[in-house]
VEXZA-358821 format. One record per residue: x, y, z of N, C-alpha, C in turn. Coordinates in pm, whole numbers, plus 50000, padded with zeros to 5 digits. Example, Ala and Ser with C-alpha at 12.3 -4.5 7.8 and 13.67 -1.06 7.14 Angstrom:
2
513194943150780512304955050780513204967050780512854977550708513674989450714512905000350787
//
This chain:
322
491093260063647492293252363684493223261163768493673256063880494573263563967495973263963908496533275963902497883277663848498893277163962499903268763951500983268464047502313271563980502363270463848503593273263775503823288263767505063292463741505343306863735504643313663618504503326763631504063335363522505243344163484505523345163355506633353563308506103367563279506753377663337506343391563319507463398963245507283401563117508253409163040507963424063060508973431463102508763445463136508283447163279508563437363363508063437463499508693447763590509813453963551510423464163635510053478163590509203479363487508743492363442507583497463527507013508663487505963515263563504743505963583504213500663474503063491663485503483478463548504673473563513505133460863567505273460963718505793471863773505913472663919504543472263985503603479563928502263479463984501633465563974501863458763862501333445163846501903435863952503213436463973503853427664072503353430664213503193443564245502733447364378501273443164399500433445164296499033441564307498883426364319499663419064243499633404364250500033399564390501053405864446501513401964579500443404164685499713415564672498663418564769497463409264755497073406464630495833399064610495863391264478496553379864474496543371764352495163365464333494773362364211493483355764191493483341864256492313337564298492193324464364492723313264275492483314464144492903304064051494413303364035495123313664083496583313864068497283314664202496573311164309497173311864442498443303364446499523309264494500793302164505501703303864386501173308964275502023310864156502963322564177504203320964131505203331564144505363338764011505893350864021506143359063903507623358763870507933355063746509323354763700509553367563619510453376163667510663389363608512103390763560512333390263429513683392263378514033407063373515313410263392515773424063385517243424563351517623435363286519063438263267519473450463347518473456863414518713469763477519003468463625519483479463682519563481063827518903494363859518623496663985518003509264023516813507264113516113518564142515013518264238513883509264192513563509764061512463501564010512723486864028513963482664000514333468664016514303464764163514833473364249514883470264392513493468664451512543477164409511193476464465510513463364426510793458264306510213445564264510923433964332512213435064346513013424264404512613421264548512113431164619511743429364758510403422364775509623420964668508313414764680508443399664698507703393664791507893379464823507463369864713506603374464620506113365464516506883366564385507963374664384508683377564261510063371164261510403364764149511763359764127512383368264018513333376664055514013385363959515153377663894515203377863761516173369963685516973379063595518293378363603519133385963510519053379363373518603386663274518403380563142518343391363035518723387462915518683396262798517573391362705516503399062694515363394962612515673395162463516783400962426517173401462285517783388262237518023379162332518603366162299517483355862291517303349562175516183340362155516243328362248517413322762267517553311062354517193314562498517573326462541517243331062676515743332462692515083337562590513623339362596512923325862611513393315762538512813302362551513053296862692514253298962742514583293962876513713300662983513463313662968512633320863064511213315363068510733310562953509373305562943509203291262993510293284163012510213270163054509463268963186508433260363186507683257763307506633268163342506483278563259505523289163288504133285563236503123290463305501743288763260501343299363158501933311363170501513322463085502603333063084502493342462990503433353562981502643366462960503093376963028502533390363011503593399062945503253405162832504213413762762503863428362784504723435362860504553449562889505623458062823506483451862745507633459062689507173468362578507543481162590507173491262491508073503362507508143511462401508843524262408507923535162353508073547262406507303558662357508083567262260509413566462269510273574762185511283565962116511623569661993512643562061922512523563561772513443557361702513443557461556512423547361505512043548261378511153537961321511713523861340513023522461329513643509361347513513504461491513633513861587513493509961727512063505661758511083513161707509683509261727509423495461667509973493061550509773480161483510383468861565511573471061618512263460561693511513457061822511023467261893510393464962022508943460562008508193467361923506743465061916506333453961819507213450661724506903440061627507883428461640509163431761645510183421261653510073412961779509893419461894509793411762020508543402962021507353407761985506203398561977506433386761883507103389361770507373378361677508293368061740509313372661810510243363561876509573356761996508663363962062507933358162174507033346762128506403348562015505563337761959506403325261935507553326961871508413315461844508883308861974509213317162074509683311662202508553304362275507343309862271506203303262334505943289662268506023289262137505803276662066506883266462102508113271062117509203262062152509083256962296508593265662386508513262062528507163255862566506223255762472504913250062501504023258862586504233271962581503403281462656502333286962562501063286262603499963290162515499373303862550499353307362678498583319062723499443331662723498943342162656499673354762645498733366462673499153375462762498483388362779499413398962721498913406562625499743416462557499143430362579499943439562634499483453162659499893461962543498903467262474499113475562356498753490062390497923496562309497543510462335496293513962257495513523162311494373528362236494853535662111494063534962005494373542461884495253535461785495673523061814496563516161721495793512561594496483513561481495883510061352496993509461248496853500961146497893500061043498123513160969497093521760962497223534360892497263546360987497593544161114497683554961212498783564761173498733577061222499683587361176501073586561237501313577961336502633577561400503263563761389504603563661392505333550861393504943542761516504753549561629504393542661753503103534561735502053541161689500753534561677500753523861568501423526461456501453516561348502223504161391503353506061461504143494561504503383486561610502663493361697501853486361796500783477761727500183483061621499163475461548499763463061484500963464361428501613452661366501983442261471502383446861589502693437361697501463429661741500333436561752499083429661785498763418961680498933422561553498603413161445499473400561452500743402361483501643390961497501103381161601500673386461714500183377761822498833371661788497943379361726496633373961691496723362561590497703363561501497863353361396498693341561440499113341261566500063331261614499423317861646498113317661668497463305561716497563303661866498193313161936498273312462082496993317962144496843316062273495663320762346495953334862399495623344762316496063358562339494903367362383495143375662483494273386762519495073399562502494493409262430495153422262409494443432762493495213440262571494683451462648495173464462585494263473762563494613486662504494333497962604495323502262679495103513262772495243526962705494543536762764494813550662733496093554562807496393567462816497573571762890497403567263035498483561963093498423555663226499043565163328498323567363438498813576163543498893568463675499603574263769499723568263902500983573363970501123570364097502303574564171503553569564099504483578564073505693574864002505593575763851504463580763799504333581763653505253592663597505473591763467506243602263398505303610563312504113612763362503113620463290502643632163377501733629863470501273640563556502403645863645503253636963695504383641363777505283650963702505523647663574506423656063495505833669863473504553670563442503913683563422503833691463553503673684463665503693691263794505073697263822506123689663792507483694563814507803706463725507343705863600507583717063509506933729763561505723728663615505023740563664505623745763794506323737363865507013741963985508203750663948508713749063826509923756063783509663767563688508633766363605508423775963496507223784963524507283797763483506143806663504505023804663404505293797363295504343795663185504603782163120503543775563073503693762563008503273763662861504263764962769503913764162626503613749462593502413746862540501963733062532501603729062390502333719162337501983713262208500873703062228499983702062130498913692062137497923694562248497693707162283496863710462398495443705062388494913703862266493533699362250493413684262233494533676962236494483662362223493663656462337492883646262305491953640462403492443626962454492343625062585492773612762651491673607962746491753595362782490853589562882491723582362985492423590063070493483584563154493003573063243493863562963254493513551063333494583549063440494133545863560495023543763674495833531163652497113531763686498013520563664497533508163739496943509863856496463498263932495233492063866494443500063795493323494363719493833485963603494923490363540495523482363433496093469463490496753470363604497293458363669496183448463701495073453263753493963444363786493333438463660493333446263552492803440963426493653429363376494963430463391495863419663351495593407163435495523408963566495333397663657493983390963631492943399163613491623393663588491583386163455492223391663354492263384963223492953371463232494023370663309494723357963327493813347463391492943352063481492083342663554490823338863478490573345663365489323343363293489583338463151489393325663124489593320262989488693326662884487563332462927486653338462828487233351062765488353356262819488983367962758489933364162644490193351262625491073346962516490473351162383491283357362300490823362162170490213375962174490073381862293489453395062305490493406262302490053417962257490793430462272489983439162365490563443262476489853450362582490433464362598489553474362592489983488262610490053491562758491203496962801491403500762941491423515962949490313521862990490183536362994489503540463123489813552563168489203557763289487813563163264487183568563367485793573063354485633586563287486743594063268486633607763216487523609763093487003617462998487783621962883488253636162911489563638462898490113651762924491113655362814491213668362786492233672962693493573673362765494643673762686495973674962745496073687662828495463698462778495493711062853494833709362989493713702462994493023700363122493863691863216494573682163162495403673563247496613681163300497213689563217498333697763263497873707463371496713713563350496163722663451495883715263581495363703063572495093695063691496373692063767497433688463694498723685663759499243697863833499103709663772499553721863837498723725263959497423723563947496513726564058496763717464177496843704364153497003694964263498383695664328499383699864252500743700864307500983714364375500003723464364500163736564427500933746564346501143743564215501893752864129501143755263998499913760064002499193762463876499863773663797500003771463668500633781363581499763783563458499863795463397499153797663271499653787863165498733783063083499073773562977498873780462842499893779962759499863786262627499823775562519498643772562464498573762662355499353767562233500153758662175500973762262060500263758361929500353766861828499853762761696500703751361640500183744661538500843732461487502303734861449502573746261384503943748761336504913750061453504503757561556505373759161673505443746261755504353738861757504363726061829505373716461768505403715861635506363707261566507793711861593507993725161592509323730561620509743727261763508823728561858509143725461997509513710662012508733701861949509013687461958510373684261897510683690461783511983688161719513113692561812512953704161875513983709161966514183699762084513083694162136513183684862248513883671962207513693667862083514383655962033515893657862032516323670362016517763673262005518443674262141517653675262248518243676462381518713662762429519733662362516520183649462571519133643462663519153630362675518203623462762516893620562692515953614762766514663611162709513813623562689513313625962568512563638362543511193638162606510713650062642509353651362693508333649162581508693653662460507783652962347508593651162219508093643062127508723641461996507693643961887508163645261765507233647261653506353634961634506873623261665506043611261656504953611361762505263616361883504243617761987503133627161941503533638161878502543647561827501643640861724502243632961637501453625761536500463616261604500903609361709499993600361782498793607861837499023620361881497943627861944496903632961845497133630961716496103634161618494903624861632495143613061689494073603161711493603604361856492303606761881491843607362020492183594462095492823595962209493253584562289492153580662386490983577262328489803574362408489183561262359488403554862446487723542462411486663545362304486563536262206485573538462101484233531962130484183524162238482923517962278482513505962196483293502662092482973491262007483573478262063484503479662156485183468262215484843467462364484993455762426484753455062570485733463862647485283468762760486123477362844486363471162980486823479363075487133474263208485893468663278484723474163245483513468963309483253454363273483733450063153483543436063115484363426763203485343432263272486163424463366485683426363510484573433363526484053435763661484803446663735485493455563662486303465963723485653479663702485683488063804485223501863796486433511063800486773517663689488013525563686487943537763777489083541363831489193552663923489353565763848488913576463910489023589963854490463595063862490903601563757492263606963755492423617663862491423625963881491543636663980491643631164122490833620964153490853615364288492173608564319492693600764224493943593664250495133603164247495163612264151496303621464140496443630164263495333632864332495393640864453496203634064562496353620964554497083613664658498593614464639499063618664521500513618764502501063631564440500213641564420500713654064362500713665664462500623662664591500913673064688499743679964753498533674464743497383680264812496793669664904497433666965018497033655665102495603656465153495053668365172493693669165223492683663465125493053663164996492113658264897492193643064882493113636764954493233622264945491963615364995491243622165083490043615965137489033612665028489133619464914488203616664805488363602464754489533596564773489773582864726489373572364830489233576564955488963566865060487653559365035486623566664994485333560164968485443550364853486193554064750486373544964636487083532264681488133533764764488853521964812487953513064896487133519264977486253511365063485273503064982484883508164864483923501064781484583489864702485833491464661486403482764561487593474564608488053476164728489203468264776488743458064878
//
């Protein structure tokens, strides 16, 4: 069925949301040709401006914490994509964002008559996971699965791409510091390109057979945090020695970062999350089930971390898949 009604994108001005809006603008699925993206926001800034300029996006000033507003945003929509999440916060904040918002979204969808939901979660979620982040994500998934709505859950590993706060941040640190003391150095990840996640969302929307599925979004390579930090330093031209911290010092470092003003680089809850390998378990469908071939972290990161000659490594991949 061809979609002409709007799609609601919660979290559309964030890192993944911007990529989703840009990817949709370049190449919407045939089944959704002409459909516009409705993106609520309370923020201003570069992220909002970049989305606002896209011809297929309607930016709406709205407060998602207001139930009536959430119902109004859903009116006339064919589907909703939930990208809203936090990496740092108190147990109460994780509960409000990862569990409370899905619960309120279910009620709003039922009130507005919207059935289709794409929910972006995370690899490693479980009710008994070691961190508040992962446990709250698992409870949010359960709320949506038990709702009776037509839900697809996507579980990405750590997401990278131009403008990320992951590889870019480690590259910036190495440009300034002679040494990188690193907590959780042996933690394992399967980094996935933000545009691959965006395409997974779009493909899932176009394919009714993904309803009821949980799909793992992971890249082609498993790397330790130490390897990823080293890669960021190498590609940015500022490689630095990396000093893995023992657990006691890692916890102390994370606690100290929590006490600093602004958003912390690492928290004790983040450390707890890294006890679980952030990799696909192979028991669930992956990006290949959507017909997608994930991009290599090294090839893509070379295009935005300061080694322009290595960008050619991505040209062949683009020629095959775009």
